[in-house]
N, C-alpha and C positions, 0 to 999 in steps of 0.2 A: 756807297750811293748819292746819286745825285736828287736834284731837288724834285723827280718824278713829275713829268707832265702826261701828257694822254695823246696815243698815236692811233690814228683809223688806219688799218690797212686793206684793202680789198683783196677778195681772192685769196684769205690769208690762211684760210683752212688746210691746204696742202700745199706742199714743192714749196718755191721760193718764197712763198707767202708767210705761210708757217715760221720757216725758219729768220726770216724779218721781225715777225712777232715777237717770237723768244729771243732773239739777241735785243731786242729793243727793250724786252720786260728786263731781262740781265744788267740793263744796262740800268735801271731802277725806274724806268715808265711803264704806262698802267697802259693797257692795250684793247681796242675795239677793233673784231674779225670779222670781214663780212664775207659769207659763203652762198656758195649758189643753188645746188641740192645737197650736198653733203651734210645736213647740222649737226650729225654725230660728229664728222674729223671737226667740225667746228668746237665744237663743245668738248673734244680731246685737247686743243687749243687754249680753250680756257682755263681748263684742268692745269696744264704745262705752267701757264703763267700764273696763274695764283698759286701754284708749288713753289713759285721762285719767290714769291712773296708780294707781288704786283696784283693789283686788280683787273681784269677780264668782262667783256661785255661779248655778244658774239651778235650781229643783226643779218637778215636776208637780204642779197640784193643781185641785180642782173645786173650789171655794169652794158649791156645793151639795150635794156629797155630805158630808154629815156623816161616816156612816160612815166616813171614810178618813182623817179629822182622828186619830187616833194613829197611824196610819202615817204619816202628813207630819210629826209633831213629832217622830218614830224619829228619819225621815229629814234633818230639821233637824239635829237634836241630833247626828248622825254629820258632816254636812256640815260645824258647825261646830269639832267637833273635829279633824277631817283638816283643812280648811283654814287657821281660825284656833288653833284651840288653845285654844278658848272652849267654853261650854258656856250663854250669852247674848246674845242680840241686844241692840241698843240703841232701836230706834225700831220699831215695829209700821205700815203703814199696810194697813188695810185698802181696797184700790183697785178690787177685779176685782167685777164687775156684768157684767149683762146687761140688755138695754131689752125692753120690753111694755106695752102700750096695752089698755085696755078702760073705757070708759062704763059706766057704771052701767045694767043690764039688759042688757049685751051683752058683759062679762066672763065668758071661761070659767074654771073653776077650775082646770083644768093652766094658765093662764097668772098667777093670781093667785097659788098653790103655787110656782110657780117663782121670781116675782119675791120671795117670802117666802124661800124656802128662799136664794137667793144673797144679799140686800141685809139681810134681818134675821138670820134664822135662823144663817145663814151665817157674818154677822160676830160675833154673839153666841159662837155655840160654839167657833169658831176662837179668838176673842181668852183663849176661856174655856181652852181644850187651852194656846195658848203662854203663859198667863198666867205660869207659873214660870221660862220661857224666855225672859222681856224684864227687861232687869236694873235692878234697883231705880236710880232717879234717871233711868228712861229717858221714853220718849213715847209714845201712841198716837193714829195720827190716822185718824179714818176721814171717809170720802168721802160727802157727802152730794148735795144739789143744792137749784139757787135755785128748782125746783118745790116746795119746801114754803114759799115765798113765797108765789111766783107760780102761780095757779092757771089752768092749759090744760087744758079737755076731753077727759075719756081717758088722763091721766096720773095719774089719782086712787090706784090700787092702788101705782104705784111711788112716788109723793110719800108713800103715809101708810108707806112701808116706810121712807124716808129717814129722816121726821116721829121715826120711832120710833128708828133711831141715833143722830137728835139728842138724844131725851131720853135714853137710853142712857149717851152723853158724859156729860151732866152726871152723872148718877149714877155712874160711873165711874171720873170724876175725882174726886167725894167718898171711894169706895170706895178707891180706890190711893192716896188721897194720903199716906198713913204710909209707903208705899215712896216717895214723891217721884216718882210716875209721872205725869204730865201727860197730859191725853187732852182732844183738842179735833176738831172737824169743819171742814172747807172744803166749801161749797156753793157748784162752778160754774154759771155760769151757763149760755146757749147754748155750745156749744165744736163746730167744727168738725172733727170726726173720722171713724175709722167709725163709735162709735159709735152715732151717731143718719145716716148718710149715708144710708139707704134712706129716712128720713121729709124730709131736703131732697129729695133727688131724685124724692121722688114729689108734692114743694110746692115747685117753685121759687124761687117766691114769701117763702116763708118765711123765707131767710136776709136778704131785704132789709128785710120788715119788723123782724124783729129789732134788724139793724142801726138801723134807724129810730126805734125804740127803746129803744136803748141809748145813755147819757151821752156814752158814747167815738164811737159812730158807727159801730160795726163789731161783728162777733162775735169769739168768744174764740176764742184759738188755742191747743193744748196747751200752748204755748210761755209763755202767761201762768199756767197752774197749775201746774205742776214747783217754781217758785221759792216760792212759796206755802209748798206742803210744805217744801222743805229750810228756809223759815225756822221754820215750827215746829218741825222738829227742832234748831236752834239753838240755843245760848245765850243770843241777843238774843231768845227767844220764851220763855224760864225763867219770865217772871213770867205767859204767857199761860193759864190755864188751864179747862178746862169754857164751851169758848167755840164758838159755830158763827160762822164767817168766812166771809161771800160773798165769789166772786170773779166777777164776772160785767161787771166794767167800767160797776156802772149800768144794769143791766136793767128796764126796767117800773118805775121810779122817781116 
């Protein structure tokens, strides 16, 4: 076990976020998990983290609701004081997200705005809101997508938001360098989670095609992603900064 720091994982109640939270706990960190609607799933993650011998807390958060961020920051401050007698977290993992598609000429403005609010504006302004609550020497990990490298028709707006975040990662790494806060992005390839279940169910041949076009011969699983986030929050990654790390098993190379 390491010294045991505190990680905040947005959207940590299910899918990739759940796996990230559990792997961070296995590496000896305490975890605060946010959820949007499923408090029961978040409570289950909390119980699993505590079963691993680490402390955990859960907080509601809609990453698309920018106006709620000051209230969330105050709630985080109260939880940190009550459970840890601290004022700061060590790691912020910007994971919370939603799916959405639209080809040029077919995209509804509401869908575009929803993607922007969650994946771009939400990430930007939540990080800004919490900046004073991230300890010097900590780390920020943003979740991007393999779709910033691989172009699949219909995912242009989603991929554009993720590309914007990859750009922010480099700027934030330079801006936060004086505080020794590292900033990196992970870019998962196609992963079999609830996030894309409807897409795969509507296109049953798609998982087969993805596996055939991945060097390691299969689709990714949530279990493939959590360890990478834990690595970026570890001392082993102390010299990894301003990077986009694709985690796709060699998809479409």
